[in-house]
N, C-alpha and C positions, 0 to 999 in steps of 0.2 A: 570185382569192386570198382575197378577203373571204368568198366563199361557202364555201370550204374551212374557213376559221377558224370560221365559224358551225356547220358540220357537226361539226367536231372538238369545239367547245364543247358542242353539244347532246348528242353522244355521251358526253362526260365527265360531263355533268350527269346523264344517265340512269343511267350506271354508278354514280356516287356515291350517288344516291338509292336505287338498287336494293340496293347493298351495305349501306347504312345501315338500310333497312327489313328486310333479311334478318337483320342482327345484332340488331335490336330484337325481331324475332319469336322469335329463338333465346333471348334473355333472358327474354321473356314465357313461352316454353315451360318454361324452367328454373324460373322462379318458380312456375309452376303444377304443378311436380312435388310441391310441398308439399301437405299435406292441407288440405281445405276448412275455412274458418273464417269465420263470418258477422261482417261489420263494416259494416253498412249502416244502423244505427240512428242517430237524432238527426242527420239531414243538416244541419240548421242549424248545430249546433256543429262539425260536420266542415268545412263551408265556411268557418266562422270561423277554424278552425285553418289552412286553406290561405291565407287572407288574412294572418293574423298571423305564422304560422311560416314559410311558404314565400315568399310575396310580401314581407311586412313584415320577415322575419328577426328576429322579436321577441327570441329568445334570444341572438342575436349582439350585441344592444345592451347586454348586461351589461358588455361592454368597448366603450364608444362609439367610440374611435378606430379600433380594428380593424374594428368593424361598418361604419363610414362608408367605410373603404378597400375593404372587401369589397362594399359597396353600389355603389361606383364601378365595380368590375370586373363585378359581376353585372348591374346596369342598363345600364352602358355597352356591354358586350359584346352583350347581347341587343338593345338598341335600335339600335346601330350596324349590326347584321346585318339590320335592316329594309332597309338599302340593298342587301342581297343580291337583293331583288326587282328593283331597277333593273339590277343587274349581269347577272342572268339574262336580263332582257328585252333589254338591250344585246347580250349574247352571242348570243342566238338570232336577233335581227333584224338585227344588224350596226349598230345605231344608237349614238349617243354621248349619254349623259345623257338617256335617253328621257323621263323624267318632267319635265324642266326646262321645256319649252314649255307644259305643262299646269298647272304649279303656280306659274309666274311668280316673283315676289319671295319667296313662301313657300318655294320650293325652296332658295334661298340661306339662309334662316333655318334650315331643317331640317339642311342640310349643316353650317352653323356649329355647331349643337347637337351634331351627330355628332362634329365635330372637337374640341369641348371635352370631350365624354365620352371620346373616344379618348385625349386627353392625360391625363385623370384615370386612365384604365385603365393607361396607361404608367407613371405615377407610382406607382400602387398596386402594380402587378406588381413594379416595382423594389424597393419597400419589402418586399413579401412575400418576394421572392427573398433579400433581405438578412437578413431574420429567420430564414430557414431555413438559410442557408449562411455568413453572416458572424457575426451575433449568436448563432445556433445555440441557439434556445430549447429548453429541456429536452424538451418534448413532441415536437419535430421531430428530435431526435437519438436517440430511443429505438431500441433494437435491433430492435423489431418492424417498423421501417420500413426496415431494411437491404435493399439490392438494389432490385428493381423499384419498390416503393412510393415510395422516396425519389427515384429518377430520374423517376418518373411525375409527381410534383408539380413538379419543376423543369422538365420538358419542357413541361408545360402553360403555366407562366409564361412560358417563352421563346417558345412559339408565340404567345401573346397579345401579347407585346411586338412580335414580328415582324409580325403581322397589323395591329396598330394603326399601326405605323410605315409599312407599305406603303400603308395608307389615306391617311395624310397626304402621303406622297411622291407618290402618284398624283394627288392634288389639286394639289400644288405644281407638278408638271410640266405641268399643263394650262394653256396660255397664256391661255385664255379665262376661267379661274376667278380669283376674288379672295376666298377664304374667310378666316375669322377667324384660324385658326392656321396653315394651310398657306401663307398669303401671306407670313408671316415667314420661311418656308423658301426662298422664291423667290430671295432674295439668294445663296443657296448654289449656285444653278443659273444664274447670270448668264452664265457662260462657255459654256453649252451652246447649240448651234445649234438651229434649229427642228426639224430632223430628229432630233437627239439627244434633245430634250425629248419628241418624239412616241414615240421608241423607249423612253425611260425610263417614260413614262406607260403605254404598252401593256405593258411588262414588269412594272411594279408591279401593273397591273390583273390580268394573267394569274396572277402568283404569289399575289396576294391571294385570288383566287377559288379557285385550286387548293389554297391553304393552308386555306381554309375547308372545302372538301370533304374534305381530308385530316384536319382536326381533327374534322369531323363523324363520320368513320368510325373515328377513334381513340377517341372517347368511350366506345363500348361496352366497350373494353378497359381503361378508365381509371377511377380513383376519381371523376373529374369527371362520371360518369354521373348524379351527384346533381343536375346542372343540369336533368335531365329528371325523374328519379324523386322529387325532393324534394316535388313537388306532390301526386302520388297518395299518397305516403307520409305527408304531413301530413293528407290527407283521411282515411286509414284508421288514423290514430293511435288508441291506446286512449283511451276516454273514462271508464274506471273511475277511482274516487278514487285519489289518489296512493298508491302502495305496495300497492294491493290486487292480489292474485295470482289468476291463473286456476286454479281448482281442477278436478280431474278429477271429473266427475259420477259415474263408476263407483266411484271411491274413496269419495266422499261417501255413495253408496248402501250400500256395504259396511259403513261405520260405522253408518249408520242401521239397516240390517237386523240388525247385531250387537246393537244396543240394543233394537230392536223387531222380533224375528223374524217376528211376524205380518204385517208389511208386505212381506216379501220375496216377489217373484213366483216361481212355480214354474218358469217358463221363462226366467229371466234368464240371459243368456249372459255369460261372462267376457270382459273386454276382450282384444283380440288382443295388445296390448303396452302397457306403461306407459312414459310419457315418450318420449324420442327418442334413438335411437342414431346415426341418419344423417340427412342433409338431407331425405329423403323423409318422415321422421317428423315434421318440423317443419311449422308452418303456412305457407301461402303468404305471409303477412305477415312472418313471420320471415325468409323468403328475400328478400322485397323489401327488408327492412331491410339485409340483407347487401349487396345491390347499391347501396343508397342511401348507404352509409357514406362520409363525406367524408375519413375517416382524419385528422381534425383533432386527435385526441388529447385533446379536452376531457373525454371520459368517463374516460380513464385517469388524467388529472391529478386528477380529483375522487375517484377510487376510493381509499378508505382502505387497502384491501389492497395495492394497487399502491404507494401512498405509503410503506408500511412495508416495502417490499422483497419482498413476496410475488410469486409468478410470474404472478398474474392481471393481465391487461390487457384491459379490455372492448373496446378497439379491436382487439386481436389476435383476440378471440373473433369479431368480425364479419368480419375479414379471412380468418380460417381457414374460416369458414362459406362465404364467397364462393369461396374456393379449392376447397373440396370440391364445391360446387355446379357450378363450372366443369368440374371433372374428371368429375362425373356426366353433365353435358351432353355433353361430348366422347365419353364412353362410349356414350351414346345415339346420337349422330351416327354413330359408327363401326359400331355393331351393330344400329341401328334400334330397339333397346330396351335397357334397362339390363341389363348382364351383370355378375354378381357379380365384383368385382375384389379381394376380400379385404381391403378397407379400409372404414373408417367414420369419420364425423366425430368420434365419441367414441373416444378413445385414439390414433388415427392423426393427427388434426389438432388436437384439443384434449385436454389431459391431465387426469387425475384431480386432480393437484395444483392446477391452475388452477381447477377447479370448486369444490374444497373451500375455496379461499381466499375465495370470495365471501361477504360478510356479508348480502346481499340488502337493502342499505341504500337502494337506488334512486337513488343519486347519479349514476350513469352515465346513467340515463334522464332525470333532471332536466336534466343538462348538455347533452344532444345537441341541436344546433340544428335537426335535421331529423326529430325524433320517432322515433328508433331506440331499441329496447329490447334491449340485450345481455342483460339480466336474464332475459327470457323464454326465451332460448335456453339460458342457464345452468341455469335451473330444470328445463327439459325434459330436458336431458342428465343432471342429477343424479337426476331421477326414474328414468330408465333405469338409471343406475349402481346405485342403491339397490334399486329394486323388481324389476328384471330380473336384475341380477348379484349382489345382496346384498353389494355392495361399499361398506362404510361403516366408519369408525373404530369401535373398540370402545366409545368413549364414546357415540357416536350409537346403536349397537345396543342399549345398555342403556336408553337413553331410548325407542327404538322399542318394545322389549319391554314396558316399563312402560305406554306408551300403548295397546298392543294388549291387554294383560291387565287394566290398571287404569284405562284411559281417562284417564290423566294422566301427565305425565312422571315423577312420583314413585313410589317403590316402596311404596305404601300401598294396601290394599284399599279399594274404593269404600265398603264398609260402615263402614270405620274412619276415613274421611277427616274426619269432623266430630267425632272423639273429643276433639280439643283443646278443644272448647267446654265439655266437662264438667269441665275442670280449673280 
């Protein structure tokens, strides 16, 4: 019987790891649909970003209480799952607490630390669930979270509560254990026989490990994929000065050649397109941003356009980009290559009204705890809208015409621009 259980466990472990790897590779493929973009300069600063933003959660500590609670969940969940190594060894070999004989008293210390962290995770998850569903903070009840995004957040919190509870129950049902937190739960199990305690421990053990495998394979479909992608996303964050925008070299050259025609090469080819109309026109970093979004809403709360009732929500920009990217990925899976589906990120997923509401103030970028830039996507879509479709308000077109003809936003000839000095 024990051998059958070991074989079943080994099979389930293999399936879970295979599916997880398959999903991650599909996400990697989707990210690489984006155009190439070099982000490997200044590795020292990039590793510093990983340490401060991803590991240290620097931006989260602008709200210390929430940051500490999030730290409990983040550190607790990751560290507790180190115990997954022992569970896998136990499941494959049929042993019970395989590491205990080798670690001696240190083993009890580790499990005690895990139990304290599990309790802190439980408390933090209950508070976070209350903030979303009882207190109902404004950024958590926004209409852009209606449907799957809202249920996804609650599902994750419930899963974490269940997994941490099972960990404590498993330890409490073990007659040979006497750990810091679970020992206080043993009183609730005093009426259980030895056989019932063994059944409870084994049931909690199986549900706990299967729950972890299920959670692992739920991640690629959830906003909580940021647990993984926050680290590379922080490494590849832009190191440009705050607010500096990426300019198109081809456009800069056109302006230069207009001012100094003698510099224009005779064989210069025009760019294939300006800006981005669909996800494949964005950079791979933009697409990684979309998958890394935590949907926390800090960007939308900081956005002045959103605060004044405009349609723009930077969080929705990221969610829409991810939705379109997922649709493109499924299209490729079905047809082996992308087949035109009559849709695009611009217009079908993100509207002109949203794009025009952006003031490019950079507030969303500053607020994001995992170094996402909704502004980059907005700018690329606006470039396509204006330069490919000539779709701009009349006021903007007047300014564009002046810049093109007079090299300034004002309707004055360059030769007459300094005439005011003679007055």
